[in-house]
N, C-alpha and C positions, 0 to 999 in steps of 0.2 A: 453515492450517498450524499455527498456535500452539495450537489445541485438541489436535491430535495430539501436538505436542511436549510439552504440559503433561501429557498422559496417560502418555507415555513417561517423563517426569521423575518423575511420582508412582510409577510402577512401579519405577524404578531407585533412587530416593532415599527414598521414603516421605513426601516433602514434597508438599503440595497447592498448586498455583498457582491463585489466583483471578484470572480474566481480566476486564478491562474494555475494551470496544472503543469507538472514537470517532475523529473526525478528529484529526490531530496538533495542530492549532491549539487545539482545545477541550481536549484532554488537557493541553496546556501551561498553559492558563488555569486548569484545575482544580488542577494541581500548584502554581502560584503562589498559589492561594487555599487551600492547606493540605490538599488531598486526600491520603489516607493511602497513596498508591502507593509502592512500594519500588523498582520498576524501570520504566523507560519504553522500550518498543520503538517507536521513532519511524519514520515513513514517509519521513523525510529525515535529513540529517546536520546541518542548520542549527539545529534546535530543541535537540538535546542540547548543541551548542556554546553556545547562548544560555543554557541552564540552568547549564552549567558556569561561564560567565562571571559568572553571578548567584549563584554559591556554593551551588547547589541539589543538586550531585552529588558523588560520591566521586571524587577525583582518580585518574586512571590506569585507570579501569574502562571507559571508553567504547571501543566497537569497532563495526565494520560487520558486521552479522549477515546481511545480504542486499543484493543489488543488484536493485531492482525493474524489471520490464518492463511497459510500457504496451501495451494492446491496444484496438483498435476492435472492438466486439462487437455482434452482433445475435442475438436469440433465434430469428430466422428463418433457416432453411437457405438458403444461396445468395445472400443479400442482399449480403454483403460479400465482395469478391474479395481475392486475395492481395496486391494493391498498394494497397488502400484507395481505389480510384478512385470508389467510391460517393459519397465526400465531394465530389468535383468534379462529379458528375452532378446533385446537388441532388435526387435522387429519394427524399426523406424529409421528414417534417414536423418531427420533433424529434430533437435530438442532445443526449444527456445527458453532463454531465461534473461532477466534484466541484468545489465552490467553490474557485477557485484561491488565494484568500487564506488558506484554512484547510488545504487538502489538497494535498500535494506532487504527487499524480497529476493533480489538476486543473490545477496550474501547468504540468506537463509536457504536458498536452493542449493548453493554450493555446499553448505554445511550438511544438508540432507543427503546429497550424493556422497559426501565423504563418510557420513555415518553408515550409509548402505555399502560402502566399499566399492562404489561404482564410478567415482570421479574420473580416474585415469581412463577407464574403459569408454566412457561416453564423451569425453572432452572433444574428440575429433568431430562429433556430430552436433556440438553446441553452436547455436547462433545467438548472438547477444542483441537484445533491444536496449536502446539507450535509457529507457524507463519501463515501468510495468505496463503502461498503455501500449507502447510499441510492441512489447512482448506478446500481449494479448492479441494484437493485430496480426502478428506473424502466424499465430495458431488459428485465429478465426478465418483467415484467408487461405489456410492450407499450405502456406510457405514452410511451415514446420508442422509435422503431424501432431506433436504434443509439446507442452511447455509448462513451466512453473509460473503461475499467476497468483494474484491475490484472490482469495475466495470471494471477496466482495464483487469482483468483476463478473463472476459467472453465477452468482447466487442471489436470488431476490425473493422476498416473501417466504423465506424458509425452504426454498427448493432450488435445484439446479435448473438453469434456464435452458440449456441445450447441450448436446454432446455427452461425453463421459468424463468422469473425474475421480481422483483419489484425494481426499483431504489428508494432508500430511500430518501424522501425529505430532503433537506439540513437543514431545521429548526428542525429536530428531534434529532440532535446531534451537538456537537461543530464542527466547521470547521476542516477538515483534511488537514491542511496546511503542505505541505511536503517541507522541506528545505534542500538545499545542502550546504555543508561547506567544505572548504579546510583545511585539517588537517596539523599540524606542520610538519609531515613527508613529505608532498608534497610541502612545502613552496618554496623550491629551485628547484622543478622539473618542467621544462617547459611543459612537456606533461600533467601534472596534471592541471596546469594553463590553458593550451589550452582546456582541456576537460571542465573545469568550464565555460569558455567563450562559447564553442560550445553548451552547454546545453541551452543557451539563444538565440541561432541562430534560424532563421526561419525554417531551416530543422529539428532541434530537436523539436521545438514547434509543428510543423505539426504532427510529430509522437506522441507526448504526447497527443495532442487533438484527434487524431484518435482512441485512446484507451478510450475515454470518460472522460479524466481528464479535470477539469477546469484550468484556469490560470489567474493570476493577470493581 
């Protein structure tokens, strides 16, 4: 979604956004170590709050740009049913999820498995991706038959791109509130402030919703 938003932003403003992708935990560490990012689009709301408390952000600029949705996905058609019962059947060898200490979607996956009473049972089958992109890769290449990914990775224009999926009910894990924050490095950058504003525009929100994200 952000690649599409960046292209629309460039068309409308003339500013070019250079994107860097990674787990929220790793991006946080890079910011603390002086990486020249001007904006953080976090996959949670805790990391921007932490950066704010540490004086790394511009006061009053933080907002929720999307509410993430978790999905159990397989690249195989028909493997996953609409209730996620495949998790109880045990008819799989590997279950991929993002490292929960680094990636909010991984933490939500662990919460979901705990809510279902299945965490201990499936733990021997879990393979961890260092971020949600690597987790998606494990499933798309068949290295894991199924995995917990962001709905936005498998959903576009209001429908599932391929394979089979279960959209995890929101009450099975804490809300995945995703906050944007302007970092101190971007405080005096007009392009950074313009992008923060553009993220709240109708054009950006339309892209965000088209990938299955919720919004406040």
